[in-house]
KOLDO-227913 format. One record per residue (C-alpha): residue number from 1; x, y negated, z negated. Coordinates in steps of 0.001 Angstrom, whole numbers, plus 500000, padded with zeros to 6 digits. Last residue first. Layout:
N
+-----+--------+--------+--------+
:  nr :     px :     py :     pz :
+-----+--------+--------+--------+
: NUM :      X :      Y :      Z :
...
+-----+--------+--------+--------+
END
This chain:
388
+-----+--------+--------+--------+
:  nr :     px :     py :     pz :
+-----+--------+--------+--------+
: 388 : 253047 : 442986 : 314417 :
: 387 : 250674 : 441839 : 317261 :
: 386 : 248931 : 444850 : 318722 :
: 385 : 246492 : 442529 : 320853 :
: 384 : 247149 : 444112 : 324557 :
: 383 : 249111 : 441473 : 324995 :
: 382 : 251521 : 441465 : 322313 :
: 381 : 252513 : 445433 : 323149 :
: 380 : 252825 : 444020 : 326929 :
: 379 : 255638 : 441267 : 324899 :
: 378 : 257027 : 443810 : 322781 :
: 377 : 257699 : 446352 : 325646 :
: 376 : 259518 : 444282 : 327562 :
: 375 : 261175 : 442979 : 324974 :
: 374 : 262444 : 446794 : 324512 :
: 373 : 263141 : 446777 : 328048 :
: 372 : 265501 : 443951 : 327526 :
: 371 : 264673 : 440617 : 328708 :
: 370 : 266627 : 439271 : 331876 :
: 369 : 269350 : 441186 : 331522 :
: 368 : 269355 : 444293 : 329587 :
: 367 : 267501 : 447008 : 331580 :
: 366 : 269076 : 445473 : 334691 :
: 365 : 272306 : 446099 : 333372 :
: 364 : 272857 : 449901 : 334113 :
: 363 : 271914 : 449838 : 337443 :
: 362 : 275497 : 448551 : 338113 :
: 361 : 277279 : 451788 : 336837 :
: 360 : 274950 : 454337 : 338685 :
: 359 : 275141 : 451865 : 341512 :
: 358 : 278738 : 452183 : 341427 :
: 357 : 278736 : 456167 : 341217 :
: 356 : 276179 : 456312 : 344306 :
: 355 : 278548 : 454395 : 346617 :
: 354 : 281635 : 456161 : 346143 :
: 353 : 284733 : 454027 : 344997 :
: 352 : 285395 : 455452 : 341526 :
: 351 : 284685 : 459308 : 342088 :
: 350 : 281716 : 460759 : 340045 :
: 349 : 278934 : 461283 : 342968 :
: 348 : 281915 : 463062 : 344548 :
: 347 : 282331 : 465592 : 342007 :
: 346 : 278444 : 466681 : 342467 :
: 345 : 276756 : 464003 : 344960 :
: 344 : 273562 : 465771 : 343763 :
: 343 : 274322 : 464852 : 340116 :
: 342 : 275405 : 461186 : 341105 :
: 341 : 272001 : 460553 : 342936 :
: 340 : 270008 : 462183 : 340040 :
: 339 : 271471 : 459649 : 338098 :
: 338 : 270627 : 456755 : 340112 :
: 337 : 267093 : 458026 : 340580 :
: 336 : 266412 : 458006 : 336817 :
: 335 : 267859 : 454845 : 335902 :
: 334 : 265997 : 453391 : 338905 :
: 333 : 262730 : 454637 : 338306 :
: 332 : 262992 : 453461 : 334575 :
: 331 : 264205 : 449672 : 335573 :
: 330 : 261327 : 449724 : 338117 :
: 329 : 259088 : 450615 : 335203 :
: 328 : 260386 : 448314 : 332918 :
: 327 : 260256 : 445339 : 335632 :
: 326 : 256742 : 445994 : 336849 :
: 325 : 254998 : 446408 : 332907 :
: 324 : 256636 : 443199 : 331870 :
: 323 : 255880 : 441287 : 335106 :
: 322 : 252354 : 443018 : 334468 :
: 321 : 251693 : 441519 : 330904 :
: 320 : 252340 : 438121 : 332295 :
: 319 : 250245 : 438368 : 335496 :
: 318 : 248032 : 435310 : 335096 :
: 317 : 247648 : 435132 : 338920 :
: 316 : 249649 : 431951 : 340825 :
: 315 : 249850 : 433488 : 344336 :
: 314 : 253424 : 434041 : 343848 :
: 313 : 252374 : 436559 : 340455 :
: 312 : 250153 : 438152 : 342438 :
: 311 : 252260 : 438789 : 345383 :
: 310 : 255272 : 440321 : 343381 :
: 309 : 252827 : 442179 : 340930 :
: 308 : 252149 : 444026 : 343899 :
: 307 : 255696 : 444267 : 345232 :
: 306 : 256780 : 445715 : 341789 :
: 305 : 253819 : 448293 : 342053 :
: 304 : 254596 : 449439 : 345650 :
: 303 : 258593 : 449399 : 344722 :
: 302 : 257909 : 451825 : 341480 :
: 301 : 255600 : 454269 : 343613 :
: 300 : 258571 : 454775 : 346412 :
: 299 : 261409 : 454761 : 343806 :
: 298 : 259311 : 457399 : 341961 :
: 297 : 258075 : 459767 : 344881 :
: 296 : 261527 : 459175 : 346686 :
: 295 : 263718 : 460470 : 343354 :
: 294 : 261327 : 463214 : 343329 :
: 293 : 261371 : 464599 : 346626 :
: 292 : 264795 : 464438 : 346318 :
: 291 : 264764 : 466606 : 343382 :
: 290 : 262649 : 468920 : 345357 :
: 289 : 265215 : 469342 : 348104 :
: 288 : 267499 : 470020 : 346017 :
: 287 : 265945 : 472845 : 344269 :
: 286 : 264680 : 474130 : 347611 :
: 285 : 267965 : 474189 : 349006 :
: 284 : 268198 : 473906 : 352674 :
: 283 : 269152 : 470470 : 352008 :
: 282 : 272432 : 471444 : 350400 :
: 281 : 273671 : 472246 : 353773 :
: 280 : 274215 : 475979 : 354674 :
: 279 : 277588 : 478102 : 353978 :
: 278 : 277974 : 478462 : 350150 :
: 277 : 277555 : 474951 : 350143 :
: 276 : 277402 : 472473 : 353079 :
: 275 : 277084 : 468584 : 352544 :
: 274 : 275852 : 466544 : 355621 :
: 273 : 272130 : 467055 : 355404 :
: 272 : 272389 : 466341 : 351199 :
: 271 : 274730 : 463586 : 351547 :
: 270 : 272573 : 461745 : 354230 :
: 269 : 269156 : 462134 : 351847 :
: 268 : 271462 : 461365 : 348671 :
: 267 : 272161 : 458055 : 350353 :
: 266 : 268588 : 456988 : 351299 :
: 265 : 267246 : 457761 : 347913 :
: 264 : 270308 : 456319 : 346340 :
: 263 : 269552 : 453285 : 348543 :
: 262 : 265645 : 453529 : 347474 :
: 261 : 266616 : 453436 : 343461 :
: 260 : 268706 : 450142 : 344129 :
: 259 : 265854 : 448648 : 346258 :
: 258 : 263395 : 449274 : 343088 :
: 257 : 265713 : 448091 : 340543 :
: 256 : 266855 : 444939 : 342442 :
: 255 : 263212 : 444182 : 342828 :
: 254 : 262710 : 444334 : 339520 :
: 253 : 265758 : 442282 : 338457 :
: 252 : 264161 : 439532 : 340604 :
: 251 : 260641 : 439966 : 339165 :
: 250 : 262464 : 439672 : 335608 :
: 249 : 264145 : 436499 : 336901 :
: 248 : 261232 : 434875 : 338709 :
: 247 : 258985 : 435471 : 335556 :
: 246 : 261697 : 434005 : 333158 :
: 245 : 261437 : 430595 : 335052 :
: 244 : 258699 : 428710 : 333533 :
: 243 : 260421 : 429975 : 330206 :
: 242 : 263473 : 428072 : 330796 :
: 241 : 261769 : 424910 : 331500 :
: 240 : 259775 : 425484 : 328471 :
: 239 : 262943 : 425470 : 326271 :
: 238 : 264376 : 423028 : 328034 :
: 237 : 261806 : 419682 : 327375 :
: 236 : 263046 : 418575 : 324351 :
: 235 : 265041 : 415747 : 326341 :
: 234 : 263040 : 414763 : 329271 :
: 233 : 264037 : 416308 : 332844 :
: 232 : 267795 : 417403 : 333053 :
: 231 : 270076 : 415857 : 331619 :
: 230 : 273043 : 415015 : 333531 :
: 229 : 272298 : 411287 : 333263 :
: 228 : 273600 : 411307 : 329741 :
: 227 : 277037 : 411873 : 331024 :
: 226 : 278940 : 414599 : 329177 :
: 225 : 281819 : 414815 : 327002 :
: 224 : 282863 : 418132 : 326057 :
: 223 : 283495 : 418040 : 322143 :
: 222 : 285117 : 421802 : 322544 :
: 221 : 282379 : 423694 : 324742 :
: 220 : 283601 : 427274 : 324849 :
: 219 : 282371 : 429564 : 327987 :
: 218 : 282351 : 433595 : 327824 :
: 217 : 282769 : 434920 : 331185 :
: 216 : 280733 : 437068 : 333846 :
: 215 : 282315 : 437564 : 336805 :
: 214 : 280068 : 439485 : 339626 :
: 213 : 281946 : 442311 : 341470 :
: 212 : 282246 : 444706 : 338562 :
: 211 : 278781 : 444380 : 338163 :
: 210 : 279406 : 447720 : 336279 :
: 209 : 280718 : 448507 : 332807 :
: 208 : 281849 : 444972 : 332265 :
: 207 : 285082 : 442757 : 331408 :
: 206 : 284609 : 439316 : 330185 :
: 205 : 286659 : 436422 : 331881 :
: 204 : 287448 : 433573 : 329269 :
: 203 : 286794 : 429821 : 329976 :
: 202 : 287192 : 426901 : 328129 :
: 201 : 285377 : 423439 : 328612 :
: 200 : 287386 : 420544 : 326237 :
: 199 : 288000 : 418129 : 329377 :
: 198 : 285392 : 418608 : 332090 :
: 197 : 286390 : 420788 : 335356 :
: 196 : 283330 : 422803 : 334028 :
: 195 : 280526 : 420755 : 335230 :
: 194 : 277942 : 420466 : 332484 :
: 193 : 274327 : 420533 : 333212 :
: 192 : 272253 : 419414 : 330367 :
: 191 : 268530 : 421328 : 329639 :
: 190 : 267145 : 420397 : 326124 :
: 189 : 266045 : 422500 : 323402 :
: 188 : 264499 : 420564 : 319667 :
: 187 : 261152 : 421683 : 320341 :
: 186 : 262286 : 425272 : 320544 :
: 185 : 262798 : 425631 : 316964 :
: 184 : 265242 : 423674 : 314922 :
: 183 : 265908 : 419748 : 315566 :
: 182 : 267087 : 417621 : 318583 :
: 181 : 269189 : 417554 : 321033 :
: 180 : 270387 : 421702 : 321260 :
: 179 : 272004 : 422533 : 324137 :
: 178 : 270822 : 424989 : 327239 :
: 177 : 273228 : 424502 : 329791 :
: 176 : 272938 : 424340 : 333516 :
: 175 : 276660 : 425307 : 334079 :
: 174 : 278524 : 423342 : 337024 :
: 173 : 281655 : 424608 : 339460 :
: 172 : 281128 : 428202 : 338429 :
: 171 : 284305 : 430276 : 339327 :
: 170 : 284794 : 431827 : 335520 :
: 169 : 281319 : 431763 : 334437 :
: 168 : 279497 : 433727 : 337610 :
: 167 : 277426 : 435339 : 335302 :
: 166 : 277720 : 433585 : 331553 :
: 165 : 277489 : 436645 : 329260 :
: 164 : 278523 : 434473 : 326855 :
: 163 : 278108 : 430318 : 326010 :
: 162 : 279819 : 428595 : 323081 :
: 161 : 279132 : 425691 : 321383 :
: 160 : 280255 : 421937 : 320873 :
: 159 : 278456 : 419234 : 323411 :
: 158 : 279715 : 415123 : 322964 :
: 157 : 276713 : 413465 : 324884 :
: 156 : 277108 : 410727 : 326874 :
: 155 : 275980 : 407017 : 327690 :
: 154 : 275822 : 405601 : 324004 :
: 153 : 276974 : 408786 : 321494 :
: 152 : 274250 : 411236 : 321487 :
: 151 : 274979 : 414593 : 320200 :
: 150 : 274528 : 418104 : 322250 :
: 149 : 274806 : 420899 : 319832 :
: 148 : 274911 : 424618 : 320718 :
: 147 : 272883 : 426521 : 318647 :
: 146 : 270076 : 428165 : 320277 :
: 145 : 267651 : 429826 : 318002 :
: 144 : 264610 : 429140 : 320377 :
: 143 : 266179 : 431191 : 323201 :
: 142 : 266096 : 434527 : 321209 :
: 141 : 267814 : 437014 : 323851 :
: 140 : 271071 : 437194 : 322185 :
: 139 : 271451 : 434180 : 319449 :
: 138 : 275089 : 434783 : 317915 :
: 137 : 277490 : 434927 : 320593 :
: 136 : 275067 : 432436 : 322702 :
: 135 : 272654 : 433007 : 325518 :
: 134 : 271531 : 430226 : 327526 :
: 133 : 274124 : 429240 : 330127 :
: 132 : 272972 : 429150 : 333962 :
: 131 : 275757 : 429123 : 336389 :
: 130 : 276601 : 427349 : 339443 :
: 129 : 278625 : 427825 : 342708 :
: 128 : 279364 : 424397 : 345027 :
: 127 : 279925 : 424502 : 348429 :
: 126 : 277566 : 427289 : 349569 :
: 125 : 275246 : 425150 : 351296 :
: 124 : 272495 : 425737 : 348572 :
: 123 : 275271 : 424848 : 346386 :
: 122 : 275937 : 421583 : 348097 :
: 121 : 272100 : 420373 : 347761 :
: 120 : 271542 : 421350 : 344596 :
: 119 : 274613 : 419915 : 342508 :
: 118 : 275083 : 416299 : 343221 :
: 117 : 272152 : 415378 : 345542 :
: 116 : 269613 : 417486 : 343035 :
: 115 : 270922 : 415456 : 340354 :
: 114 : 270702 : 412204 : 342035 :
: 113 : 267343 : 412936 : 342735 :
: 112 : 266670 : 413415 : 338753 :
: 111 : 266150 : 416732 : 337343 :
: 110 : 262952 : 418653 : 336854 :
: 109 : 262142 : 420979 : 339907 :
: 108 : 265150 : 421502 : 342071 :
: 107 : 267592 : 421212 : 338553 :
: 106 : 265678 : 423978 : 337033 :
: 105 : 265504 : 425965 : 340106 :
: 104 : 269433 : 425502 : 340142 :
: 103 : 271267 : 427867 : 337613 :
: 102 : 269033 : 430874 : 337846 :
: 101 : 268905 : 431515 : 341487 :
: 100 : 272364 : 429899 : 341759 :
:  99 : 273153 : 433018 : 340598 :
:  98 : 272781 : 434272 : 344232 :
:  97 : 276428 : 435417 : 345451 :
:  96 : 277368 : 436633 : 341811 :
:  95 : 273967 : 438561 : 340828 :
:  94 : 273280 : 439934 : 344075 :
:  93 : 276818 : 441139 : 344834 :
:  92 : 276339 : 442943 : 341711 :
:  91 : 272968 : 444377 : 342451 :
:  90 : 274916 : 445885 : 345747 :
:  89 : 275448 : 445980 : 349099 :
:  88 : 275079 : 448636 : 351490 :
:  87 : 272293 : 447506 : 353597 :
:  86 : 269837 : 448078 : 351372 :
:  85 : 271502 : 446357 : 348671 :
:  84 : 271180 : 443270 : 350891 :
:  83 : 267557 : 444221 : 351849 :
:  82 : 266359 : 443918 : 348930 :
:  81 : 267826 : 440483 : 347944 :
:  80 : 266956 : 438892 : 351140 :
:  79 : 263169 : 440310 : 350507 :
:  78 : 263324 : 438878 : 347556 :
:  77 : 264197 : 435165 : 348645 :
:  76 : 261814 : 435504 : 351050 :
:  75 : 258711 : 436152 : 348839 :
:  74 : 260116 : 433233 : 346644 :
:  73 : 259449 : 430981 : 349556 :
:  72 : 261194 : 429667 : 352682 :
:  71 : 263453 : 426611 : 352678 :
:  70 : 265716 : 424558 : 350440 :
:  69 : 267025 : 421161 : 350692 :
:  68 : 265999 : 419856 : 347661 :
:  67 : 262894 : 418492 : 348887 :
:  66 : 262231 : 421440 : 350907 :
:  65 : 261616 : 423551 : 347584 :
:  64 : 264044 : 426318 : 347046 :
:  63 : 262906 : 430184 : 347487 :
:  62 : 266140 : 430826 : 350399 :
:  61 : 268107 : 427957 : 350340 :
:  60 : 271033 : 430228 : 349735 :
:  59 : 270237 : 432525 : 352427 :
:  58 : 270368 : 429604 : 354972 :
:  57 : 272960 : 430819 : 357597 :
:  56 : 275503 : 428336 : 356699 :
:  55 : 274703 : 428797 : 353042 :
:  54 : 275810 : 432187 : 353048 :
:  53 : 279052 : 431790 : 354708 :
:  52 : 279889 : 429362 : 352324 :
:  51 : 279085 : 431473 : 349427 :
:  50 : 280876 : 434512 : 350850 :
:  49 : 283753 : 431610 : 351100 :
:  48 : 283794 : 431337 : 347195 :
:  47 : 285545 : 434992 : 347237 :
:  46 : 283721 : 437493 : 344885 :
:  45 : 284949 : 438178 : 341775 :
:  44 : 286465 : 441277 : 339581 :
:  43 : 289900 : 442253 : 342373 :
:  42 : 289027 : 445656 : 342106 :
:  41 : 285156 : 445240 : 342697 :
:  40 : 285701 : 442533 : 345084 :
:  39 : 288375 : 445118 : 346902 :
:  38 : 285521 : 447459 : 347236 :
:  37 : 282988 : 445055 : 348478 :
:  36 : 284770 : 444008 : 351446 :
:  35 : 284157 : 446223 : 354277 :
:  34 : 280274 : 446140 : 352977 :
:  33 : 279798 : 442093 : 352287 :
:  32 : 280547 : 440087 : 355414 :
:  31 : 279769 : 442552 : 358408 :
:  30 : 277338 : 444862 : 357185 :
:  29 : 275725 : 442236 : 354439 :
:  28 : 275685 : 439380 : 357139 :
:  27 : 273949 : 442074 : 359878 :
:  26 : 271726 : 443695 : 356969 :
:  25 : 270498 : 439911 : 356126 :
:  24 : 270124 : 438557 : 359585 :
:  23 : 267653 : 441926 : 360424 :
:  22 : 265985 : 441292 : 357032 :
:  21 : 265222 : 438037 : 357962 :
:  20 : 263758 : 438969 : 361463 :
:  19 : 261529 : 441602 : 359580 :
:  18 : 260260 : 438648 : 357607 :
:  17 : 259491 : 436505 : 360700 :
:  16 : 257486 : 439328 : 361906 :
:  15 : 255790 : 440063 : 358890 :
:  14 : 256692 : 442914 : 356299 :
:  13 : 256958 : 441645 : 353038 :
:  12 : 253274 : 439786 : 353521 :
:  11 : 251709 : 443263 : 354227 :
:  10 : 250110 : 443673 : 357849 :
:   9 : 246135 : 443981 : 357972 :
:   8 : 246231 : 440886 : 359916 :
:   7 : 248755 : 441474 : 362405 :
:   6 : 247519 : 444946 : 363045 :
:   5 : 244076 : 443477 : 363191 :
:   4 : 245545 : 440911 : 366073 :
:   3 : 247203 : 443639 : 367547 :
:   2 : 244046 : 445992 : 368132 :
:   1 : 243323 : 448928 : 366647 :
+-----+--------+--------+--------+
END
């Protein structure tokens, strides 16, 4: 087979340019993340300097339009996420370092040029940190039920309410916030960029089961005055903008799940070869070999499906059903694989600071964030014509 034919048949996930991107991300992860990750886990946050270093390499710009200072496509962003985990990082690092992937796209696509210049470009350079504020203490996944009120007062909005489970919320310089500017339901929701330094913004750090290195907060908004020029798009368009981004968020979580599963397969293979019991490596035990084979099978099948759906989504196909299926399939595979990895590591797998233990804790959020497993099943059922 000629080199030309080989290149033509190569998956978009495995082009020469994207192998170079993987190598760049791997070097960055091994140098800038892996040595310090245990300390960040204990501290409950990552340093701002990590954002600057990632920005200098162009990693934060992946998946954003060139008109907003970005480069590459969504697939490049997914590859960076995948390789960061495969190289020894974690989904917690992805959540904290790439929070702008859910905080800034709305501004880049629908914001004024001034908003793009003030918030998106410096964020992609690693100079600012952004968060997305949708979930509220009483609303959960029901986006249309947002109660945080933004009342117009002259050239400002006066915002009162609360947001919770906000990723990077304690470090964020701004929060792209879902607020109610109109009446009940989804048509009354708008997006407003709120700088966290404004008077009336109060933040409370939250402790979590996993993602320890990714800070999370409840943000209270007490009559916060925000310029009307901070509105993203038109009033009442917030719900639509939020819905536009759910596909990419769910795919990102699916990629994190399959990468975490594969990383745990790799770690368990290495452990089984090195760890000896009763005078022989674990890898010589048939039950262990078969268990690892099952881990590899589930991780691989989930990854292949997620990658296929990803390419179809990026091509513009209607894959709402498949997006939900891909996320749940990836999460299911990841949950099983990380559990087996801890089991096969034995007592060592239960120790804080051991990598498979961290993945075990971190994986639990993947079936909750971006739409729970149950919500994904409801999406699938509805698309199959099984409306209640």
